[in-house]
C-alpha positions in Angstrom: 152.0 195.7 100.2 149.2 197.0 102.2 148.4 196.2 105.9 144.9 194.9 105.0 142.9 194.4 101.8 139.3 193.5 101.8 138.7 192.1 98.3 135.5 191.8 96.1 133.1 193.3 98.5 129.9 195.0 97.5 130.8 198.3 98.7 128.1 200.9 99.9 130.6 203.5 101.0 128.5 205.6 103.2 128.2 208.7 100.9 124.9 207.6 99.4 126.4 206.7 96.2 125.3 203.6 94.5 127.0 200.4 95.6 129.6 198.8 93.7 132.1 195.9 93.7 135.5 197.1 95.2 138.6 196.3 96.9 139.5 198.4 100.0 143.1 198.9 101.1 144.1 200.0 104.6 147.5 201.0 106.1 148.1 202.3 109.7 144.4 202.2 110.5 143.7 204.4 107.5 142.0 203.6 104.2 144.4 204.3 101.6 142.8 203.2 98.3 139.4 202.1 97.0 139.7 200.3 93.7 137.4 198.2 91.4 137.2 194.7 92.3 140.1 192.6 91.0 142.4 195.5 91.1 145.1 193.2 92.3 145.9 195.2 95.5 148.0 193.0 97.8 148.0 192.9 101.6 149.9 191.3 104.5 146.4 190.3 105.4 143.6 189.6 102.8 139.8 189.3 103.8 138.0 187.7 100.8 134.5 189.3 100.9 133.1 187.3 98.0 130.4 189.8 97.3 129.5 190.4 100.9 128.2 193.9 101.9 131.0 196.3 103.0 130.1 199.5 104.7 131.7 202.1 107.1 131.3 201.2 110.8 128.0 202.7 112.0 128.1 205.9 114.0 125.4 205.9 116.9 125.0 209.4 118.3 122.4 208.7 120.9 123.5 206.3 123.6 123.8 206.3 127.3 127.1 204.4 128.1 128.2 207.0 130.5 128.4 204.5 133.4 129.0 201.3 131.3 131.9 203.0 129.6 133.7 203.0 133.0 133.6 199.2 133.5 132.9 197.5 130.1 135.2 197.5 127.4 132.9 195.9 124.9 130.0 198.4 125.2 127.4 196.0 124.0 124.9 195.9 122.5 126.3 198.6 120.1 129.4 196.7 119.2 127.4 193.5 118.3 125.6 195.5 115.6 128.4 197.1 113.4 128.7 200.2 115.6 132.2 201.5 115.6 131.5 204.9 117.2 129.1 206.1 119.8 128.1 209.3 121.4 126.9 209.3 124.9 125.9 212.0 127.5 122.4 212.6 125.9 119.1 213.9 127.3 120.5 215.8 130.1 122.0 213.0 132.3 125.4 212.0 132.9 128.2 211.5 135.6 130.4 214.6 135.3 130.8 217.1 136.7 130.4 215.2 140.0 131.0 216.6 143.6 131.8 213.6 146.0 128.6 214.1 147.9 126.6 213.8 144.6 127.5 210.3 143.5 124.4 208.6 144.8 122.1 211.3 143.6 123.5 211.1 140.1 123.0 207.4 140.0 119.5 207.9 141.3 118.8 210.4 138.4 120.3 208.0 135.9 118.4 205.1 137.2 115.0 207.0 137.0 115.6 208.6 133.7 117.3 205.8 131.7 116.2 202.6 133.7 119.8 201.4 134.4 119.9 199.3 137.6 121.4 201.5 140.4 123.2 198.6 142.1 125.1 198.1 138.8 126.1 201.6 138.6 127.0 201.8 142.5 129.2 198.7 142.0 130.7 199.5 138.5 131.5 203.2 138.5 134.8 204.1 140.0 134.5 207.9 140.4 137.9 208.9 139.3 137.0 212.3 138.7 135.1 215.6 139.8 135.3 217.8 136.9 134.4 217.0 133.5 137.8 217.3 131.9 138.9 214.7 134.6 136.0 212.4 133.5 137.3 212.5 130.0 140.9 211.7 131.3 139.4 208.7 133.1 137.7 207.5 130.1 140.8 207.9 128.0 142.7 205.8 130.3 140.5 202.9 129.6 140.5 200.6 126.5 137.3 199.9 124.6 136.5 197.9 121.5 134.9 201.0 119.7 135.4 204.8 119.8 133.5 206.7 122.4 132.5 210.3 122.3 130.7 212.3 125.2 128.7 215.3 126.0 128.4 217.3 129.1 124.8 217.1 130.5 122.7 219.6 132.2 121.6 217.6 135.2 125.1 216.9 136.7 126.1 220.4 135.6 123.4 222.3 137.5 123.8 220.2 140.7 127.7 220.8 140.5 127.2 224.5 140.1 124.0 225.3 142.1 123.9 222.4 144.6 120.4 221.8 145.9 118.9 224.8 144.0 120.1 223.4 140.9 118.9 219.8 141.7 115.5 221.3 142.6 115.1 223.1 139.3 115.1 226.5 140.8 115.8 229.4 138.5 119.4 230.0 137.8 120.9 233.5 138.7 123.2 235.4 136.5 126.2 234.1 138.5 124.8 230.5 138.3 124.6 230.8 134.5 128.1 232.4 134.1 129.7 229.5 136.1 127.7 227.1 134.1 129.0 228.5 131.0 132.5 228.3 132.3 132.2 224.6 133.0 130.7 224.0 129.6 133.5 225.9 127.7 136.1 223.9 129.7 134.3 220.6 128.9 134.2 221.4 125.1 137.7 222.5 125.1 138.8 219.3 126.9 137.0 217.3 124.1 133.2 217.0 124.8 131.4 216.8 121.6 128.4 218.8 122.8 126.0 219.6 125.6 122.7 217.9 126.4 119.6 218.8 128.4 115.9 217.4 128.9 112.8 219.4 128.8 110.3 216.5 129.0 108.2 215.7 132.2 108.8 212.0 131.2 112.4 212.2 132.4 112.5 212.1 136.3 114.9 210.8 138.8 114.1 207.5 140.8 112.5 209.7 143.5 110.2 211.3 141.0 112.0 214.7 140.6 112.4 216.3 137.1 115.8 216.3 135.5 117.6 219.5 136.5 117.2 221.9 133.8 113.8 220.9 132.6 112.3 224.2 133.2 115.5 226.2 132.6 114.5 229.6 131.0 115.9 230.9 127.6 118.3 233.0 129.5 120.1 230.0 131.0 120.1 228.0 127.7 121.5 231.0 125.7 124.0 231.5 128.3 125.2 228.0 127.8 124.9 228.7 124.0 127.5 231.5 124.5 129.9 229.0 125.8 129.5 226.9 122.8 130.2 229.8 120.6 133.4 230.6 122.5 134.5 227.1 122.2 133.8 226.9 118.5 132.1 223.6 118.5 129.4 221.5 120.3 126.1 220.1 119.4 123.2 221.2 121.6 121.1 218.1 122.0 117.8 217.9 124.0 114.7 216.0 124.7 111.5 217.9 124.4 107.8 217.6 125.4 106.9 216.7 121.9 103.3 218.1 122.1 104.4 221.7 122.6 107.7 221.6 120.7 106.8 223.8 117.7 105.3 226.6 120.1 107.2 226.4 123.4 110.6 225.5 122.2 111.2 226.7 118.6 111.7 230.3 119.4 114.6 229.9 121.7 115.9 227.1 119.6 116.2 229.3 116.6 118.0 232.1 118.8 120.4 229.4 120.2 121.4 228.2 116.7 121.9 231.8 115.6 124.1 232.5 118.6 126.2 229.4 118.5 126.3 228.8 114.8 126.4 225.0 115.7 123.9 222.3 115.3 120.8 222.0 117.6 119.6 218.4 117.7 116.2 217.9 118.9 114.5 214.4 119.7 111.6 213.9 117.4 108.8 211.3 118.1 105.0 211.0 117.6 103.1 210.7 120.7 99.5 209.1 120.3 98.1 212.3 121.9 99.6 214.6 119.4 99.9 212.5 116.2 100.4 215.3 113.7 102.9 217.5 115.4 105.8 215.9 113.8 104.7 217.2 110.4 104.8 220.9 111.7 108.3 220.1 113.2 109.4 219.0 109.7 108.1 222.2 108.2 110.0 224.3 110.9 113.1 222.4 110.2 112.9 223.5 106.4 112.2 227.1 107.5 115.2 227.1 109.8 117.5 225.6 107.2 116.3 228.1 104.6 117.3 230.8 107.2 120.8 229.5 107.7 120.0 227.9 111.1 121.6 224.5 111.6 118.6 222.8 113.4 118.0 219.0 113.0 115.7 216.5 114.5 116.9 213.1 115.7 114.5 210.4 114.6 114.2 206.7 115.6 114.3 203.9 113.1 111.2 202.3 114.5 108.7 202.7 117.4 109.8 203.5 120.8 108.2 200.5 122.5 108.2 198.7 125.7 109.0 195.0 126.0 106.8 193.5 128.7 108.4 190.6 130.6 108.2 189.3 134.0 111.9 190.0 134.6 111.3 193.6 133.3 110.5 197.0 134.9 107.0 196.9 133.9 104.3 194.6 132.5 100.6 194.4 132.6 100.4 191.8 135.5 102.0 194.3 137.9 98.8 196.3 138.0 96.8 193.2 139.3 96.7 192.5 143.1 96.7 188.7 142.2 100.1 189.1 140.8 101.4 191.7 143.4 101.0 189.1 146.0 103.6 186.9 144.5 105.8 189.4 142.6 108.6 189.1 145.2 109.1 185.4 144.6 112.1 184.0 142.8 111.1 183.4 139.1 110.7 179.4 139.4 108.5 179.9 142.5 106.6 182.7 140.9 105.7 180.7 137.9 104.4 177.9 140.1 102.2 180.5 142.0 101.0 181.8 138.5 100.1 178.3 137.5 97.6 178.0 140.5 94.1 177.5 139.1 92.5 180.0 141.6 95.3 182.6 140.8 94.9 182.2 137.2 91.0 182.6 137.5 91.7 185.9 139.5 94.2 187.3 136.9 92.2 186.4 133.8 88.6 187.3 134.9 88.8 189.8 137.9 89.1 193.6 137.2 90.4 195.3 140.2 89.1 198.6 140.9 90.7 199.4 144.2 93.3 201.8 142.5 90.6 204.0 140.9 90.4 201.7 137.7 94.0 202.0 136.8 94.1 198.4 135.7 91.3 198.9 133.3 92.6 202.2 132.1 96.2 201.1 131.7 96.0 197.4 130.7 92.5 196.4 129.4 91.9 199.6 127.4 95.3 199.1 125.6 95.1 195.4 124.6 94.6 196.5 120.8 98.0 198.1 121.2 99.9 195.2 122.8 101.3 192.3 120.7 102.8 188.9 121.6 106.4 188.3 120.4 107.0 185.3 118.6 109.4 182.6 119.9 112.0 183.0 117.3 111.5 186.5 116.0 110.0 189.9 116.8 107.9 191.9 114.4 108.5 195.8 114.8 105.7 196.7 112.5 102.9 194.4 113.7 99.3 194.6 112.1 96.3 195.3 114.3 94.9 191.9 113.6 97.7 190.3 115.6 97.4 192.3 118.7 96.2 190.7 121.9 92.7 192.2 121.6 92.3 190.9 118.1 93.6 187.4 118.9 91.3 187.1 121.9 88.3 188.1 119.8 89.2 185.7 117.0 89.9 182.8 119.1 87.3 183.4 121.9 90.1 183.3 124.6 90.0 185.8 127.4 92.6 188.5 126.6 94.3 188.2 130.2 94.8 184.6 129.7 96.8 185.4 126.5 98.8 188.0 128.4 99.4 185.5 131.3 100.4 182.7 129.2 102.7 184.7 127.0 104.5 186.2 129.9 104.9 182.9 131.6 106.1 181.1 128.5 110.0 180.1 128.1 110.5 180.0 131.9 109.1 183.4 132.5 110.9 184.9 129.6 107.9 185.4 127.2 107.5 189.0 126.0 104.8 191.3 124.8 105.5 194.5 122.6 103.8 197.7 123.3 104.8 200.6 121.2 104.3 204.1 122.8 105.9 206.5 120.4 105.7 206.5 116.5 102.8 204.1 116.0 99.8 206.4 116.1 99.1 205.2 112.5 99.3 201.6 113.3 102.4 201.2 111.0 105.9 202.8 110.5 104.7 205.4 107.8 105.5 208.3 110.1 109.1 206.8 110.5 109.3 206.3 106.7 108.5 210.0 106.0 110.7 211.4 108.8 113.7 209.2 107.7 113.3 210.6 104.1 113.4 214.3 105.4 116.8 215.9 104.6 117.1 217.8 108.0 116.5 214.7 110.2 119.2 212.4 111.6 119.4 208.9 112.6 119.2 208.6 116.4 117.4 207.8 119.5 118.8 204.1 119.8 119.2 204.7 123.5 121.8 202.0 123.7 123.0 201.1 127.0 119.9 202.5 128.6 116.2 201.4 129.5 117.6 198.0 130.6 114.3 196.7 131.8 111.8 197.9 129.3 113.3 198.9 125.9 116.0 197.3 123.6 116.7 199.3 120.7 120.6 199.1 120.6 120.3 197.0 117.7 118.5 199.5 115.6 121.5 199.7 113.0 120.9 196.1 112.0 117.2 196.6 112.1 117.7 199.5 109.5 119.4 197.1 107.1 117.0 194.1 107.6 113.5 195.7 107.9 114.0 199.1 105.8 116.0 197.8 102.9 115.2 194.2 102.7 112.3 192.7 104.6 109.4 195.3 104.9 106.0 194.2 103.7 103.7 197.0 105.1 104.9 199.9 103.0 107.8 201.0 100.7 111.3 200.0 101.7 114.4 202.4 101.5 117.5 202.2 99.4 120.4 200.3 100.9 122.7 203.2 100.1 120.6 205.7 101.8 120.2 203.8 104.8 123.8 203.1 105.2 124.4 206.9 104.3 122.0 207.7 107.2 123.8 205.9 109.9 127.5 206.7 108.9 128.4 209.9 107.1 125.3 211.8 108.2 125.7 211.1 111.8 129.4 211.5 111.8 129.1 214.9 110.2 126.6 216.1 112.7 129.1 215.7 115.4 131.9 217.1 113.5 133.6 213.7 113.0 134.9 214.2 109.6 137.5 211.5 109.8 135.1 208.7 109.6 131.6 207.7 108.3 132.6 206.8 104.6 134.9 204.4 102.9 137.3 206.7 101.2 141.1 207.1 101.0 142.2 209.2 104.1 139.5 208.3 106.3 139.7 205.8 109.5 139.4 202.2 108.5 136.1 201.7 110.5 134.6 198.9 108.4 131.9 196.2 108.4 131.8 193.2 106.2 128.2 191.8 106.4 126.4 188.6 105.2 123.5 190.8 103.9 121.2 188.0 103.1 121.8 186.3 106.4 121.7 189.3 108.5 119.3 188.9 111.4 118.5 189.0 115.1 116.0 187.3 117.3 113.9 188.6 120.1 115.4 190.3 123.0 116.1 188.3 126.2 116.9 189.4 129.6 120.4 188.9 130.7 122.0 189.4 134.3 125.3 190.5 133.3 125.8 194.0 134.6 127.6 194.7 137.8 125.9 193.4 140.9 124.1 190.9 138.6 122.0 193.7 137.3 119.6 193.0 134.5 119.4 194.2 131.0 117.6 193.3 128.0 120.0 192.2 125.1 119.6 191.4 121.4 122.6 190.1 119.5 122.8 189.9 115.6 123.9 187.4 113.3 125.6 188.2 110.0 128.5 190.4 110.8 131.4 188.5 109.2 133.7 191.1 110.3 134.2 194.5 112.0 137.3 196.7 111.9 138.1 199.6 114.1 141.0 201.7 112.9 141.9 198.7 110.7 142.0 196.4 113.5 139.4 193.4 113.4 137.2 193.4 116.5 134.4 191.1 115.3 134.8 187.8 113.4 131.5 185.9 112.6 129.6 187.7 115.2 132.1 187.2 118.1 134.8 189.5 119.5 138.3 188.8 118.6 139.6 190.4 121.9 141.2 193.5 120.2 140.4 196.8 122.0 141.4 199.4 119.5 138.8 202.0 120.5 139.7 205.3 122.0 138.1 208.4 123.5 137.1 211.2 120.9 138.2 214.5 122.0 136.3 217.1 120.0 135.6 217.2 116.4 138.1 216.3 113.7 
């Protein structure tokens, strides 16, 4: 008699093998048998899947829950979307190690880079640590609905070791590098899954300063690599400046991979200004793997796109003086002011030039790359003939009238979608090719971050709905491959060999999904962070059950209240 049996599900087991109807048995949080459907396996609890899709729990390796994990046991949105394991501490930002006088500085750094409300972090973080091992101890003492892994980040590390010199991106001395290596090795031995840094000028603190480590030289990076080698594990993850990645970064990346023998994981996106660089990166990945160097690129499942809304961090009206005059008003009063005929006329017809033409350059010149978000759905692969510019031309409506009416709709919750990475071709063909490449990995959901502008924590659900079922603007991807991409592949990258597949001996992290009904609507702004902080949220519909270590955490898209998640300490 097993603890749990999931009967007659359509099992896609995470290995990439063809799906099959099967019964899955679980004991003590571990999968103990996987048999053909109708095997007769008996359990103290039985879930009749009736042909529903059964998968491993999804493993999201690119999140930013570093603050949220200290106050939120549910780690939404990831846990709404079948994710049972997350890795945080990406892109060089985090909260440990942290000297007491650096708390507000670290909050400002995270707020600037990842657009998480500073007031929420100030109220929510309890600061029970100074060193990174102490941070892990604080996390381990808390209950969560899913498992959490963490990486030590370059920003807080540099500031902890070098003080103001590190925060200001001054060149590290040999002594600085040696001490950073000591801290990284201690963090890895205490259970960190890796180290992360940022080398893109897009990542700046609230005050506009670059993330510490952005300009670090190869000597510093290889010094940290030596710590990874000594510890014997640890992914080196970083965010690059995409346009120069193949030239400026690749030599030290290769040397680092050779020194550590551990994975180097680089973010890979397609910027409009360098739309073909990704092809060269894929070629270099093949070359590195042929030379025995474990370099991988993390790719997103869709565009990296801004969701413009009046509650958000940025939207087109912010650049117009007629809106700036009322932007401070509470939303109901703001909507009344936006409905004033004279103010509407100014927004719709006036082109301000007092800012050197910024409005024309940032807003008007890009209306062909901005799409209205439909009331009940959001199209993440929109066609050019549905853009604001195209709709305006077709209907004879001034484009800014369309923008204004869309943003003011739904009591100020209307949205526009503006991709800025991975849409240079006007479709997701780049994403399709990059996803099929053997040396890329699924990532870049940024779950927990970009609260006022981006909402990609639901990417695991999108991968199933769009890529395997609903896509119409190009070829789809096999269901088995998409599940493999966000389970076994991501788990193995971080050395999590005890999960990511449905097989005897592995953790019983499982999803039971109504595949035909699986869906989500457009994101909406919620004010549910500490200090009533805002964040874009997007729930899913169709998760019949999610299990973490054999304990049911989700039933029919709602939490059961169970909190079986734990801190992951190191690979396994």
